C-alpha positions in Angstrom: 0.9 -13.8 8.2 1.0 -10.2 6.8 0.1 -7.0 9.5 -3.2 -5.5 9.2 -2.2 -2.4 6.5 -5.2 -0.6 8.0 -3.9 0.1 11.1 -1.9 3.1 11.7 1.0 1.7 13.9 4.9 0.5 13.7 4.3 -3.1 12.3 2.1 -2.0 9.5 4.7 0.9 8.7 7.5 -1.4 9.2 6.6 -4.1 6.8 5.2 -1.5 3.9 8.9 0.2 4.0 10.5 -3.1 3.8 8.4 -4.1 0.7 9.1 -0.7 -0.9 13.0 -1.1 -0.3 12.6 -4.7 -1.9 10.7 -3.6 -4.6 13.0 -0.3 -5.4 15.5 -2.5 -5.7 14.6 -4.5 -8.2 12.7 -2.0 -10.3 14.1 0.2 -13.3 11.4 3.2 -12.7 11.4 4.9 -8.8 8.5 3.2 -6.7 5.6 5.2 -5.4 3.3 4.2 -2.6 -0.2 5.5 -2.7 -2.4 4.4 0.6 -6.1 4.2 -0.4 -8.9 4.5 1.8 -10.4 0.8 1.3 -8.9 -2.0 1.7 -9.0 -5.3 -2.0 -12.9 -5.3 -2.4 -13.4 -2.1 -1.6 -11.5 0.4 -3.5 -13.0 -0.9 -6.9 -16.2 0.2 -5.7 -17.7 4.2 -5.4 -16.6 6.6 -3.5 -12.8 4.5 -3.3 -12.7 4.0 -7.2 -11.6 8.3 -7.5 -8.7 7.0 -5.5 -7.2 5.1 -7.9 -4.7 6.7 -10.7 
């Protein structure tokens, strides 16, 4: 099971860095991580939708 990414703990940070490393290895372009203060459902609603670019 995936860690709760809303938590600011070492397990969450490690998980994100591992995914970043894997994606970066296979990507021809640079990879950026953007943190938004929401989850997959609420990120597409106001006020969080303004954080998506």
